[in-house]
MDAnalysis code that builds the backbone (N, CA, C; Angstrom):
import MDAnalysis as mda
import numpy as np

u = mda.Universe.empty(768, n_residues=256, atom_resindex=np.repeat(np.arange(256), 3), trajectory=True)
u.add_TopologyAttr("name", ["N", "CA", "C"] * 256)
u.add_TopologyAttr("resid", np.arange(1, 257))
u.add_TopologyAttr("resname", ["MET", "ALA", "ILE", "ARG", "SER", "VAL", "TYR", "LEU", "ASN", "VAL", "ALA", "ASP", "VAL", "GLN", "ARG", "SER", "VAL", "ASP", "PHE", "TYR", "VAL", "SER", "HIS", "LEU", "GLY", "LEU", "VAL", "PRO", "ILE", "GLU", "VAL", "SER", "THR", "ASP", "ALA", "ALA", "VAL", "LEU", "ASP", "ALA", "VAL", "THR", "ALA", "GLN", "PHE", "HIS", "LEU", "VAL", "LYS", "ALA", "GLN", "MET", "PRO", "GLU", "ALA", "THR", "THR", "PHE", "VAL", "PRO", "ASP", "ASP", "LEU", "GLN", "ALA", "GLY", "PHE", "ARG", "HIS", "VAL", "GLY", "PHE", "LYS", "VAL", "ALA", "ASP", "ILE", "ASP", "SER", "HIS", "VAL", "THR", "ALA", "LEU", "ARG", "ALA", "ALA", "GLY", "VAL", "THR", "PHE", "HIS", "LEU", "GLU", "PRO", "ILE", "HIS", "ALA", "GLU", "GLY", "ASP", "VAL", "ARG", "ILE", "THR", "PHE", "PHE", "TYR", "ASP", "PRO", "ASP", "GLY", "THR", "MET", "VAL", "GLU", "LEU", "VAL", "GLU", "GLY", "PRO", "LEU", "GLN", "TYR", "HIS", "GLU", "VAL", "PHE", "SER", "ARG", "ASP", "ASP", "VAL", "ASP", "SER", "ASP", "TRP", "ALA", "LEU", "GLY", "THR", "PRO", "GLU", "ARG", "PRO", "ARG", "PHE", "ASP", "HIS", "ILE", "GLY", "GLU", "THR", "VAL", "ALA", "ASN", "PHE", "GLU", "ALA", "THR", "THR", "GLU", "TYR", "PHE", "GLY", "HIS", "LEU", "GLY", "TYR", "ARG", "LEU", "MET", "SER", "GLY", "ILE", "HIS", "GLN", "PRO", "SER", "ASP", "GLU", "ARG", "GLY", "PHE", "GLU", "ILE", "ALA", "TYR", "LEU", "ARG", "ASP", "GLY", "ASP", "THR", "SER", "LEU", "GLU", "ILE", "PHE", "THR", "PHE", "GLU", "ARG", "ALA", "GLU", "LYS", "SER", "PHE", "ARG", "THR", "PRO", "GLN", "LEU", "SER", "ALA", "PRO", "GLY", "PHE", "ALA", "ALA", "VAL", "GLU", "PHE", "ASP", "GLY", "THR", "VAL", "PRO", "ASP", "GLY", "ALA", "THR", "VAL", "VAL", "GLY", "SER", "ALA", "PHE", "GLY", "LEU", "ASP", "LEU", "VAL", "ALA", "ASP", "PRO", "ASP", "GLY", "LEU", "VAL", "HIS", "ALA", "ALA", "SER", "GLN", "SER"])
u.atoms.positions = np.array([
    [77.902, 19.434, 202.114],
    [77.011, 20.439, 201.527],
    [77.455, 21.818, 201.967],
    [78.211, 22.529, 201.148],
    [78.775, 23.807, 201.540],
    [77.761, 24.928, 201.440],
    [76.909, 24.919, 200.415],
    [75.799, 25.880, 200.329],
    [74.614, 25.232, 201.012],
    [74.178, 25.847, 202.079],
    [73.075, 25.281, 202.867],
    [71.730, 25.719, 202.324],
    [71.591, 27.027, 202.038],
    [70.296, 27.573, 201.639],
    [70.480, 28.757, 200.708],
    [69.462, 28.967, 199.858],
    [69.365, 30.159, 199.008],
    [68.068, 30.867, 199.390],
    [68.154, 32.179, 199.599],
    [66.996, 32.978, 200.009],
    [66.556, 33.890, 198.870],
    [65.271, 33.831, 198.559],
    [64.696, 34.662, 197.514],
    [63.536, 35.467, 198.088],
    [63.497, 36.767, 197.791],
    [62.337, 37.599, 198.098],
    [61.332, 37.456, 196.966],
    [60.076, 37.170, 197.327],
    [59.061, 36.944, 196.306],
    [57.821, 37.777, 196.628],
    [57.068, 38.109, 195.594],
    [55.826, 38.880, 195.759],
    [54.669, 37.976, 196.182],
    [54.648, 36.762, 195.667],
    [53.546, 35.837, 195.909],
    [54.147, 34.464, 196.167],
    [54.102, 34.025, 197.424],
    [54.780, 32.775, 197.793],
    [54.228, 31.589, 197.001],
    [52.918, 31.460, 196.908],
    [52.352, 30.309, 196.220],
    [52.714, 30.315, 194.741],
    [52.720, 31.489, 194.120],
    [53.104, 31.571, 192.708],
    [54.531, 31.071, 192.520],
    [55.432, 31.472, 193.423],
    [56.824, 31.051, 193.295],
    [57.003, 29.577, 193.608],
    [56.247, 29.078, 194.581],
    [56.277, 27.646, 194.860],
    [55.856, 26.857, 193.622],
    [54.753, 27.284, 193.008],
    [54.273, 26.591, 191.804],
    [55.326, 26.620, 190.703],
    [55.999, 27.744, 190.551],
    [57.028, 27.890, 189.510],
    [58.170, 26.894, 189.743],
    [58.700, 26.893, 190.964],
    [59.876, 26.058, 191.241],
    [59.524, 24.566, 191.298],
    [58.326, 24.261, 191.693],
    [57.903, 22.860, 191.701],
    [57.652, 22.385, 190.278],
    [56.910, 23.179, 189.493],
    [56.536, 22.775, 188.137],
    [57.727, 22.719, 187.190],
    [58.601, 23.730, 187.258],
    [59.655, 23.863, 186.247],
    [61.019, 23.365, 186.690],
    [61.240, 23.238, 188.008],
    [62.556, 22.844, 188.470],
    [62.518, 21.646, 189.427],
    [61.338, 21.092, 189.624],
    [61.247, 19.865, 190.389],
    [61.563, 19.979, 191.865],
    [61.567, 21.204, 192.422],
    [61.814, 21.327, 193.848],
    [60.658, 20.728, 194.627],
    [60.945, 20.233, 195.819],
    [59.956, 19.553, 196.626],
    [59.627, 20.401, 197.858],
    [58.355, 20.748, 198.050],
    [57.993, 21.562, 199.210],
    [58.256, 20.830, 200.535],
    [58.840, 21.557, 201.472],
    [59.041, 21.049, 202.833],
    [58.063, 21.741, 203.781],
    [57.997, 23.072, 203.667],
    [57.047, 23.869, 204.439],
    [56.517, 24.979, 203.530],
    [55.221, 25.241, 203.589],
    [54.628, 26.303, 202.787],
    [53.584, 27.040, 203.614],
    [53.679, 28.369, 203.654],
    [52.656, 29.206, 204.265],
    [52.439, 30.404, 203.371],
    [51.586, 31.326, 203.776],
    [51.333, 32.513, 202.962],
    [52.529, 33.461, 202.957],
    [53.389, 33.353, 203.963],
    [54.503, 34.298, 204.093],
    [55.858, 33.713, 203.722],
    [55.976, 32.404, 203.633],
    [57.275, 31.804, 203.354],
    [57.110, 30.353, 202.952],
    [58.140, 29.844, 202.273],
    [58.173, 28.441, 201.896],
    [59.610, 27.956, 201.910],
    [59.772, 26.689, 202.227],
    [61.076, 26.031, 202.157],
    [60.941, 24.877, 201.174],
    [61.835, 24.845, 200.189],
    [61.788, 23.827, 199.142],
    [63.110, 23.080, 199.094],
    [63.027, 21.778, 198.860],
    [64.228, 20.956, 198.727],
    [64.701, 20.968, 197.281],
    [65.983, 21.317, 197.079],
    [66.572, 21.369, 195.744],
    [67.691, 20.337, 195.595],
    [67.599, 19.251, 196.301],
    [68.510, 18.105, 196.310],
    [69.773, 18.386, 197.114],
    [70.546, 19.393, 196.712],
    [71.805, 19.683, 197.394],
    [71.716, 20.857, 198.335],
    [70.602, 21.546, 198.374],
    [70.412, 22.700, 199.257],
    [68.919, 22.965, 199.367],
    [68.565, 23.913, 200.220],
    [67.174, 24.332, 200.346],
    [66.987, 25.727, 199.764],
    [65.819, 25.951, 199.156],
    [65.441, 27.283, 198.694],
    [64.373, 27.825, 199.644],
    [64.618, 29.019, 200.169],
    [63.672, 29.710, 201.050],
    [63.020, 30.842, 200.259],
    [61.722, 30.775, 200.089],
    [60.970, 31.814, 199.408],
    [60.257, 32.631, 200.474],
    [60.596, 33.928, 200.545],
    [60.099, 34.778, 201.616],
    [59.307, 35.933, 201.012],
    [58.094, 36.122, 201.480],
    [57.258, 37.207, 200.967],
    [57.872, 38.548, 201.352],
    [58.125, 39.377, 200.345],
    [58.686, 40.705, 200.592],
    [57.568, 41.637, 201.032],
    [57.632, 42.108, 202.283],
    [56.552, 42.916, 202.848],
    [56.548, 44.337, 202.291],
    [57.710, 44.944, 202.201],
    [57.831, 46.309, 201.679],
    [58.981, 46.340, 200.674],
    [58.783, 45.733, 199.515],
    [59.900, 45.595, 198.568],
    [60.375, 46.937, 198.015],
    [61.692, 47.028, 197.846],
    [62.272, 48.185, 197.180],
    [62.593, 47.804, 195.745],
    [62.724, 48.797, 194.880],
    [63.043, 48.506, 193.482],
    [64.432, 47.892, 193.401],
    [64.561, 46.834, 192.648],
    [65.852, 46.166, 192.553],
    [66.829, 46.982, 191.703],
    [68.103, 46.911, 192.071],
    [69.159, 47.524, 191.277],
    [69.940, 46.464, 190.493],
    [69.433, 45.220, 190.544],
    [70.089, 44.148, 189.779],
    [69.999, 44.447, 188.287],
    [71.116, 44.302, 187.595],
    [71.187, 44.476, 186.150],
    [71.578, 43.139, 185.536],
    [70.786, 42.630, 184.582],
    [71.102, 41.325, 183.976],
    [72.250, 41.431, 182.989],
    [73.390, 41.842, 183.508],
    [74.585, 42.090, 182.722],
    [75.739, 41.466, 183.492],
    [76.463, 40.556, 182.899],
    [77.533, 39.873, 183.619],
    [78.622, 40.816, 184.107],
    [78.618, 42.061, 183.652],
    [79.642, 43.013, 184.095],
    [79.264, 43.705, 185.397],
    [78.086, 43.435, 185.949],
    [77.748, 43.928, 187.285],
    [78.280, 42.928, 188.295],
    [79.131, 43.389, 189.196],
    [79.731, 42.495, 190.184],
    [78.680, 41.968, 191.145],
    [78.975, 40.811, 191.725],
    [78.091, 40.208, 192.691],
    [77.275, 39.079, 192.069],
    [76.138, 38.784, 192.713],
    [75.296, 37.685, 192.280],
    [74.874, 37.833, 190.824],
    [74.906, 36.680, 190.075],
    [74.463, 36.646, 188.691],
    [73.277, 35.716, 188.504],
    [73.349, 34.486, 189.004],
    [72.284, 33.523, 188.752],
    [72.401, 32.332, 189.692],
    [71.315, 31.540, 189.745],
    [71.357, 30.228, 190.381],
    [71.348, 29.192, 189.259],
    [72.160, 28.155, 189.410],
    [72.302, 27.168, 188.341],
    [71.854, 25.789, 188.783],
    [71.151, 25.096, 187.863],
    [70.682, 23.734, 188.104],
    [71.188, 22.806, 187.025],
    [71.541, 21.593, 187.394],
    [71.855, 20.536, 186.442],
    [70.550, 19.800, 186.112],
    [70.346, 19.519, 184.820],
    [69.143, 18.811, 184.384],
    [69.539, 17.701, 183.406],
    [68.667, 16.715, 183.279],
    [68.922, 15.607, 182.370],
    [68.587, 15.955, 180.938],
    [67.541, 16.766, 180.733],
    [67.048, 17.058, 179.386],
    [66.571, 18.504, 179.343],
    [67.381, 19.359, 178.787],
    [67.058, 20.786, 178.756],
    [65.841, 21.065, 177.906],
    [65.664, 20.337, 176.824],
    [64.587, 20.653, 175.878],
    [63.206, 20.490, 176.503],
    [63.038, 19.479, 177.331],
    [61.719, 19.290, 177.950],
    [61.393, 20.446, 178.877],
    [62.389, 20.963, 179.583],
    [62.159, 22.113, 180.462],
    [61.862, 23.366, 179.648],
    [62.609, 23.558, 178.585],
    [62.411, 24.744, 177.752],
    [61.014, 24.751, 177.133],
    [60.570, 23.603, 176.683],
    [59.224, 23.505, 176.110],
    [58.163, 23.926, 177.116],
    [58.282, 23.434, 178.340],
    [57.309, 23.786, 179.387],
    [57.422, 25.252, 179.770],
    [58.622, 25.768, 179.847],
    [58.817, 27.172, 180.210],
    [58.224, 28.100, 179.142],
    [58.440, 27.763, 177.878],
    [57.860, 28.575, 176.794],
    [56.338, 28.532, 176.838],
    [55.773, 27.352, 177.084],
    [54.320, 27.220, 177.154],
    [53.743, 28.058, 178.291],
    [54.532, 28.256, 179.338],
    [54.080, 29.046, 180.487],
    [54.354, 30.531, 180.319],
    [54.968, 30.917, 179.198],
    [55.244, 32.340, 178.948],
    [56.418, 32.900, 179.713],
    [57.325, 32.044, 180.147],
    [58.484, 32.505, 180.909],
    [59.445, 33.265, 179.997],
    [60.028, 34.336, 180.528],
    [60.961, 35.168, 179.767],
    [62.360, 34.545, 179.802],
    [62.959, 34.381, 178.630],
    [64.311, 33.837, 178.529],
    [65.335, 34.968, 178.418],
    [66.437, 34.789, 179.090],
    [67.577, 35.704, 178.948],
    [68.505, 35.218, 177.855],
    [68.643, 33.890, 177.738],
    [69.461, 33.270, 176.695],
    [68.791, 31.973, 176.285],
    [68.464, 31.879, 175.000],
    [67.878, 30.638, 174.475],
    [68.930, 29.525, 174.555],
    [68.503, 28.254, 174.542],
    [69.454, 27.153, 174.666],
    [70.558, 27.214, 173.619],
    [71.782, 27.027, 174.080],
    [72.949, 27.009, 173.185],
    [73.897, 25.896, 173.619],
    [74.765, 25.476, 172.695],
    [75.897, 24.634, 173.043],
    [77.016, 25.567, 173.493],
    [77.519, 25.358, 174.701],
    [78.479, 26.287, 175.297],
    [79.852, 25.630, 175.428],
    [80.852, 26.481, 175.710],
    [82.184, 25.968, 176.005],
    [82.088, 24.952, 177.142],
    [82.857, 23.889, 177.032],
    [82.794, 22.828, 178.019],
    [81.891, 21.684, 177.613],
    [81.398, 21.740, 176.348],
    [80.588, 20.651, 175.793],
    [79.316, 20.396, 176.605],
    [78.624, 21.498, 176.947],
    [77.338, 21.403, 177.630],
    [76.317, 22.259, 176.888],
    [75.038, 22.007, 177.167],
    [73.972, 22.870, 176.686],
    [73.454, 23.667, 177.867],
    [73.207, 24.954, 177.633],
    [72.757, 25.821, 178.719],
    [71.646, 26.732, 178.224],
    [70.876, 27.245, 179.178],
    [69.894, 28.286, 178.887],
    [69.698, 29.090, 180.171],
    [69.281, 30.353, 180.004],
    [69.012, 31.238, 181.132],
    [67.603, 31.812, 180.980],
    [66.900, 31.923, 182.124],
    [65.563, 32.513, 182.123],
    [65.328, 33.143, 183.488],
    [64.152, 33.780, 183.641],
    [63.840, 34.489, 184.892],
    [62.686, 33.830, 185.623],
    [62.793, 33.782, 186.944],
    [61.664, 33.326, 187.744],
    [60.669, 34.484, 187.879],
    [59.521, 34.289, 188.531],
    [58.501, 35.355, 188.550],
    [58.938, 36.664, 189.195],
    [60.010, 36.645, 189.984],
    [60.463, 37.861, 190.662],
    [61.798, 38.364, 190.129],
    [62.242, 37.830, 188.992],
    [63.417, 38.363, 188.340],
    [64.728, 37.701, 188.679],
    [64.718, 36.647, 189.484],
    [65.960, 35.906, 189.714],
    [66.339, 35.157, 188.448],
    [67.594, 35.303, 188.024],
    [68.032, 34.604, 186.838],
    [68.399, 33.162, 187.183],
    [67.890, 32.238, 186.357],
    [68.099, 30.811, 186.572],
    [68.791, 30.224, 185.350],
    [69.797, 29.396, 185.578],
    [70.483, 28.693, 184.500],
    [70.194, 27.206, 184.586],
    [69.976, 26.565, 183.442],
    [69.928, 25.120, 183.345],
    [71.157, 24.647, 182.577],
    [71.759, 23.576, 183.058],
    [72.948, 22.992, 182.409],
    [72.697, 21.519, 182.177],
    [72.868, 21.098, 180.936],
    [72.729, 19.681, 180.582],
    [74.088, 19.120, 180.207],
    [74.496, 18.071, 180.894],
    [75.759, 17.402, 180.577],
    [76.859, 17.754, 181.563],
    [77.844, 16.846, 181.733],
    [78.977, 17.113, 182.621],
    [79.958, 18.074, 181.935],
    [80.317, 19.137, 182.615],
    [81.254, 20.093, 182.057],
    [82.610, 19.442, 181.794],
    [83.120, 19.660, 180.578],
    [84.451, 19.222, 180.225],
    [85.386, 20.403, 180.401],
    [86.021, 20.472, 181.566],
    [86.794, 21.658, 181.936],
    [88.056, 21.774, 181.093],
    [88.408, 23.023, 180.751],
    [89.637, 23.270, 180.004],
    [90.861, 23.151, 180.907],
    [90.694, 23.501, 182.177],
    [91.776, 23.375, 183.152],
    [91.229, 22.696, 184.398],
    [91.994, 21.776, 184.933],
    [91.610, 21.086, 186.167],
    [92.692, 21.351, 187.215],
    [92.270, 21.911, 188.351],
    [93.198, 22.215, 189.433],
    [93.044, 21.241, 190.594],
    [91.869, 20.619, 190.690],
    [91.636, 19.617, 191.734],
    [90.910, 18.433, 191.104],
    [91.677, 17.412, 190.777],
    [91.097, 16.227, 190.125],
    [90.056, 15.561, 191.021],
    [90.315, 15.522, 192.317],
    [89.371, 14.888, 193.226],
    [88.028, 15.593, 193.224],
    [88.054, 16.915, 193.194],
    [86.794, 17.665, 193.198],
    [86.023, 17.486, 191.890],
    [86.744, 17.460, 190.771],
    [86.080, 17.207, 189.489],
    [85.462, 15.821, 189.472],
    [86.203, 14.832, 189.944],
    [85.669, 13.468, 189.966],
    [84.427, 13.390, 190.863],
    [84.444, 14.092, 191.984],
    [83.280, 14.101, 192.873],
    [82.101, 14.793, 192.217],
    [82.377, 15.863, 191.490],
    [81.338, 16.588, 190.754],
    [80.694, 15.649, 189.726],
    [81.508, 15.027, 188.898],
    [80.990, 14.135, 187.858],
    [80.279, 12.923, 188.456],
    [80.736, 12.467, 189.625],
    [80.160, 11.271, 190.237],
    [78.709, 11.483, 190.661],
    [78.274, 12.749, 190.771],
    [76.876, 13.002, 191.095],
    [75.955, 12.536, 189.967],
    [76.504, 12.457, 188.754],
    [75.783, 11.853, 187.640],
    [74.655, 12.708, 187.094],
    [73.891, 12.103, 186.184],
    [72.742, 12.767, 185.580],
    [71.623, 12.829, 186.611],
    [71.100, 14.013, 186.881],
    [70.099, 14.131, 187.947],
    [68.766, 13.506, 187.569],
    [68.147, 12.816, 188.544],
    [66.810, 12.275, 188.322],
    [65.778, 13.403, 188.280],
    [66.014, 14.436, 189.049],
    [65.242, 15.673, 188.962],
    [66.243, 16.817, 189.022],
    [65.860, 18.024, 188.572],
    [66.828, 19.123, 188.565],
    [67.534, 19.263, 189.916],
    [68.841, 19.410, 189.842],
    [69.673, 19.471, 191.044],
    [70.351, 20.834, 191.123],
    [70.151, 21.545, 192.233],
    [70.865, 22.809, 192.413],
    [72.355, 22.550, 192.341],
    [73.049, 23.367, 191.529],
    [74.458, 23.082, 191.256],
    [75.389, 24.220, 191.653],
    [74.976, 25.480, 191.425],
    [75.915, 26.571, 191.673],
    [75.239, 27.931, 191.815],
    [76.013, 28.835, 192.389],
    [75.712, 30.270, 192.372],
    [76.724, 30.920, 191.440],
    [76.238, 31.745, 190.515],
    [77.136, 32.485, 189.629],
    [77.415, 33.861, 190.194],
    [78.681, 34.279, 190.133],
    [79.077, 35.588, 190.651],
    [80.148, 36.208, 189.759],
    [80.013, 37.496, 189.461],
    [81.060, 38.252, 188.788],
    [81.920, 38.941, 189.832],
    [83.246, 38.873, 189.659],
    [84.164, 39.467, 190.630],
    [85.169, 40.357, 189.934],
    [85.707, 41.283, 190.713],
    [86.704, 42.209, 190.177],
    [88.122, 41.683, 190.343],
    [88.347, 40.916, 191.407],
    [89.708, 40.444, 191.711],
    [89.640, 38.959, 192.035],
    [90.099, 38.136, 191.117],
    [89.963, 36.694, 191.283],
    [90.785, 36.180, 192.460],
    [91.981, 36.691, 192.640],
    [92.823, 36.223, 193.736],
    [92.194, 36.543, 195.079],
    [91.610, 37.743, 195.198],
    [90.943, 38.109, 196.438],
    [89.726, 37.212, 196.690],
    [89.029, 36.843, 195.612],
    [87.851, 35.977, 195.735],
    [88.237, 34.594, 196.214],
    [89.278, 34.008, 195.628],
    [89.688, 32.659, 196.048],
    [90.184, 32.667, 197.495],
    [90.838, 33.736, 197.894],
    [91.281, 33.830, 199.288],
    [90.081, 33.944, 200.230],
    [89.113, 34.795, 199.857],
    [87.937, 35.000, 200.692],
    [87.175, 33.699, 200.899],
    [86.854, 33.026, 199.809],
    [86.063, 31.809, 199.930],
    [86.879, 30.617, 200.402],
    [88.204, 30.730, 200.333],
    [89.037, 29.710, 200.930],
    [88.789, 29.592, 202.421],
    [88.440, 30.710, 203.069],
    [88.124, 30.680, 204.500],
    [86.837, 29.887, 204.763],
    [86.016, 29.732, 203.741],
    [84.776, 28.934, 203.870],
    [84.959, 27.502, 203.369],
    [86.218, 27.148, 203.061],
    [86.501, 25.773, 202.658],
    [86.500, 25.531, 201.163],
    [86.346, 26.601, 200.355],
    [86.278, 26.410, 198.909],
    [87.671, 26.273, 198.307],
    [87.773, 25.349, 197.359],
    [89.015, 25.086, 196.642],
    [88.820, 25.401, 195.158],
    [89.881, 25.883, 194.536],
    [89.832, 26.114, 193.099],
    [89.801, 24.753, 192.406],
    [88.684, 24.454, 191.745],
    [88.507, 23.142, 191.127],
    [88.930, 23.122, 189.665],
    [88.479, 24.122, 188.877],
    [88.609, 24.009, 187.430],
    [88.317, 25.334, 186.757],
    [88.515, 25.357, 185.435],
    [88.257, 26.577, 184.685],
    [87.796, 26.288, 183.270],
    [87.059, 27.267, 182.721],
    [86.594, 27.219, 181.337],
    [86.996, 28.525, 180.662],
    [87.644, 28.427, 179.494],
    [88.021, 29.625, 178.736],
    [86.896, 30.029, 177.784],
    [86.859, 31.300, 177.475],
    [85.889, 31.849, 176.511],
    [86.670, 32.594, 175.419],
    [87.339, 31.853, 174.529],
    [88.301, 32.474, 173.591],
    [87.681, 33.466, 172.616],
    [86.385, 33.369, 172.355],
    [85.770, 34.280, 171.391],
    [85.232, 35.568, 172.026],
    [85.358, 35.696, 173.336],
    [84.836, 36.877, 174.035],
    [85.926, 37.932, 174.155],
    [85.722, 39.066, 173.517],
    [86.746, 40.127, 173.495],
    [86.925, 40.812, 174.837],
    [86.051, 40.537, 175.797],
    [86.145, 41.177, 177.111],
    [87.150, 40.469, 178.034],
    [87.785, 39.411, 177.533],
    [88.699, 38.654, 178.398],
    [87.952, 37.855, 179.438],
    [86.860, 37.236, 179.003],
    [85.962, 36.495, 179.895],
    [86.530, 35.122, 180.217],
    [86.600, 34.824, 181.519],
    [87.020, 33.511, 181.999],
    [86.038, 33.054, 183.081],
    [85.850, 31.743, 183.178],
    [85.003, 31.176, 184.225],
    [85.849, 30.209, 185.049],
    [85.807, 30.367, 186.364],
    [86.474, 29.447, 187.276],
    [85.447, 28.859, 188.219],
    [85.728, 27.672, 188.732],
    [84.819, 26.982, 189.626],
    [85.512, 26.724, 190.953],
    [84.904, 27.225, 192.020],
    [85.352, 26.945, 193.374],
    [84.404, 25.904, 193.956],
    [84.959, 24.923, 194.617],
    [84.127, 23.763, 195.011],
    [84.271, 23.457, 196.495],
    [83.129, 23.132, 197.107],
    [83.097, 22.536, 198.425],
    [81.779, 21.781, 198.548],
    [81.809, 20.557, 198.995],
    [80.596, 19.767, 199.045],
    [80.085, 19.428, 197.669],
    [78.777, 19.472, 197.505],
    [78.149, 19.069, 196.240],
    [77.735, 20.235, 195.363],
    [78.181, 21.432, 195.664],
    [77.841, 22.613, 194.867],
    [79.069, 23.467, 194.642],
    [78.948, 24.384, 193.671],
    [80.082, 25.227, 193.287],
    [79.730, 26.697, 193.340],
    [80.762, 27.506, 193.344],
    [80.657, 28.921, 193.010],
    [81.238, 29.076, 191.614],
    [80.430, 29.590, 190.689],
    [80.863, 29.807, 189.320],
    [81.297, 31.256, 189.217],
    [82.591, 31.476, 189.079],
    [83.171, 32.811, 189.190],
    [83.493, 33.368, 187.807],
    [82.884, 34.510, 187.482],
    [83.133, 35.207, 186.223],
    [84.165, 36.305, 186.428],
    [85.141, 36.362, 185.556],
    [86.077, 37.492, 185.528],
    [86.170, 38.024, 184.105],
    [86.449, 39.331, 184.007],
    [86.544, 40.018, 182.715],
    [87.787, 40.906, 182.754],
    [88.843, 40.452, 182.096],
    [90.131, 41.144, 182.162],
    [90.097, 42.482, 181.429],
    [89.294, 42.564, 180.363],
    [89.329, 43.776, 179.527],
    [87.975, 44.489, 179.481],
    [87.267, 44.499, 180.593],
    [85.977, 45.197, 180.640],
    [85.773, 45.776, 182.037],
    [85.191, 46.947, 182.093],
    [84.948, 47.618, 183.368],
    [83.710, 47.029, 184.040],
    [83.812, 46.794, 185.341],
    [82.691, 46.265, 186.098],
    [81.934, 47.378, 186.818],
    [80.656, 47.138, 187.047],
    [79.861, 48.041, 187.882],
    [79.549, 47.324, 189.196],
    [79.184, 48.092, 190.207],
    [78.941, 47.536, 191.525],
    [77.599, 48.044, 192.049],
    [76.935, 47.217, 192.858],
    [75.660, 47.605, 193.455],
    [75.732, 47.452, 194.971],
    [75.007, 48.316, 195.656],
    [74.890, 48.214, 197.101],
    [73.977, 47.047, 197.434],
    [74.365, 46.200, 198.388],
    [73.512, 45.046, 198.739],
    [72.111, 45.477, 199.127],
    [71.131, 44.717, 198.683],
    [69.724, 44.960, 198.991],
    [69.152, 43.721, 199.674],
    [68.416, 43.929, 200.749],
    [67.827, 42.818, 201.489],
    [66.334, 42.655, 201.238],
    [65.676, 43.701, 200.698],
    [64.229, 43.618, 200.530],
    [63.784, 43.751, 199.076],
    [64.728, 43.804, 198.150],
    [64.365, 43.871, 196.735],
    [63.891, 42.508, 196.257],
    [63.012, 42.460, 195.248],
    [62.564, 41.163, 194.740],
    [63.705, 40.374, 194.122],
    [63.606, 39.058, 194.194],
    [64.620, 38.191, 193.611],
    [65.616, 37.693, 194.636],
    [66.799, 37.319, 194.152],
    [67.832, 36.775, 195.031],
    [68.138, 37.751, 196.169],
    [68.228, 37.194, 197.388],
    [68.537, 38.025, 198.545],
    [69.843, 37.609, 199.213],
    [70.050, 36.298, 199.406],
    [71.233, 35.856, 200.140],
    [71.447, 34.367, 199.937],
    [72.665, 33.944, 200.237],
    [73.002, 32.527, 200.250],
    [73.613, 32.221, 201.607],
    [73.284, 31.050, 202.152],
    [73.817, 30.637, 203.446],
    [74.819, 29.514, 203.232],
    [76.044, 29.734, 203.700],
    [77.116, 28.745, 203.607],
    [77.301, 28.048, 204.958],
    [77.817, 26.840, 204.915],
    [78.348, 26.225, 206.121],
    [79.712, 26.855, 206.397],
    [79.989, 27.134, 207.657],
    [81.293, 27.669, 207.995],
    [81.208, 28.898, 208.865],
    [82.270, 29.673, 208.877],
    [82.342, 30.905, 209.651],
    [82.590, 32.085, 208.733],
    [82.203, 33.272, 209.176],
    [82.336, 34.470, 208.353],
    [83.817, 34.742, 208.049],
    [84.185, 34.890, 206.789],
    [85.590, 35.139, 206.449],
    [86.057, 36.523, 206.882],
    [87.348, 36.660, 207.050],
    [87.935, 37.975, 207.248],
    [87.647, 38.838, 206.016],
    [87.412, 40.117, 206.229],
    [87.165, 41.013, 205.108],
    [85.714, 41.129, 204.714],
    [84.808, 40.399, 205.391],
    [83.380, 40.499, 205.084],
    [82.846, 41.847, 205.564],
    [81.889, 42.383, 204.810],
    [81.241, 43.643, 205.179],
    [79.885, 43.333, 205.794],
    [79.621, 43.869, 206.980],
    [78.350, 43.636, 207.649],
    [77.245, 44.344, 206.859],
    [76.175, 43.605, 206.569],
    [75.054, 44.145, 205.794],
    [73.832, 44.387, 206.675],
    [73.552, 43.469, 207.584],
    [72.381, 43.601, 208.444],
    [71.810, 42.235, 208.770],
    [70.586, 42.222, 209.267],
    [69.935, 40.981, 209.630],
    [68.641, 40.821, 208.858],
    [68.374, 39.603, 208.413],
    [67.130, 39.264, 207.737],
    [67.045, 37.748, 207.686],
    [65.818, 37.236, 207.582],
    [65.576, 35.792, 207.467],
    [66.096, 35.028, 208.682],
    [66.262, 35.734, 209.803],
    [66.829, 35.095, 210.978],
    [68.325, 34.885, 210.912],
    [68.978, 35.575, 209.982],
    [70.413, 35.418, 209.762],
    [71.135, 36.756, 209.907],
    [72.369, 36.708, 210.395],
    [73.259, 37.863, 210.343],
    [73.959, 37.817, 208.997],
    [73.738, 38.873, 208.187],
    [74.204, 38.854, 206.794],
    [75.413, 39.750, 206.599],
    [76.309, 39.275, 205.731],
    [77.494, 40.034, 205.345],
    [77.606, 39.981, 203.824],
    [78.567, 40.693, 203.286],
    [78.809, 40.649, 201.839],
    [80.288, 40.433, 201.595],
    [80.578, 39.730, 200.501],
    [81.962, 39.564, 200.086],
    [82.430, 40.842, 199.387],
    [83.669, 40.941, 198.943],
    [84.155, 42.181, 198.337],
    [83.403, 42.635, 197.090],
    [82.627, 41.737, 196.455],
    [81.894, 42.096, 195.248],
    [80.391, 42.223, 195.494],
    [79.993, 42.168, 196.784],
    [78.611, 42.449, 197.132],
    [77.696, 41.243, 197.202],
    [78.231, 40.014, 197.140],
    [77.382, 38.839, 197.283],
    [76.959, 38.720, 198.740],
    [75.648, 38.854, 198.993],
    [75.139, 38.808, 200.365],
    [75.068, 37.357, 200.814],
    [75.571, 37.100, 202.005],
    [75.568, 35.721, 202.500],
    [75.629, 35.681, 204.016],
    [75.313, 34.509, 204.530],
    [75.532, 34.189, 205.927],
    [76.476, 33.000, 205.987],
    [77.116, 32.821, 207.122],
    [77.978, 31.668, 207.324],
    [77.598, 31.068, 208.675],
    [77.085, 29.859, 208.643],
    [76.555, 29.246, 209.859],
    [77.230, 27.910, 210.091],
    [77.709, 27.698, 211.286],
    [78.339, 26.437, 211.636],
    [77.286, 25.338, 211.647],
    [77.621, 24.165, 211.143],
    [76.720, 23.013, 211.179],
    [76.501, 22.571, 212.626],
])
């Protein structure tokens, strides 16, 4: 398990617990008025009440470098979409058939974190590590939604693979986006039972944001391992010493 935990700043802990339990099948481990820990099969989600939240600078545009979304594998996307629509949840992308022979959809949690659902095993256009792909597919169709990946946009793919290589990540596979004029490509770095879904855009300018620790929504991800060379110190929160990768993804690296 290379991704240990995902940390989200939330305005109302119980509201967010209800959302993730009802719509994503997460299982509560600990819940209080100030924080909650939920089991997401392959990692834990920590929901932390933001005491003095700042306005987020997150832009729901794949051309902003850094964190993009959290992704879950599901058995039946339509049943989730029906429930989400009934609850009035805002969608970023309605369900579509995507490259790689999967169905996907994107929506927002109550505090603006973008969530992706993926139905079906990705049929990768390029395979760089057959063993990792086989291990990915061997997880099978989830009995309940399974946390699968963190999405990130990066400016320099080679620098990204080198950085996360220090955390044990291997280049597993890739998906081409031939109809996207921005030169959009998706690569998957793998370690354990989860991936980093890396977006690159060869023919489009990226924007960058300063890491935020108290803004609503995604705050940080905790990896197993040690802090890579080249990490930028961000500060401390959630009982963790936090750093950022070259594209601003806030994370901690903790030895098992």
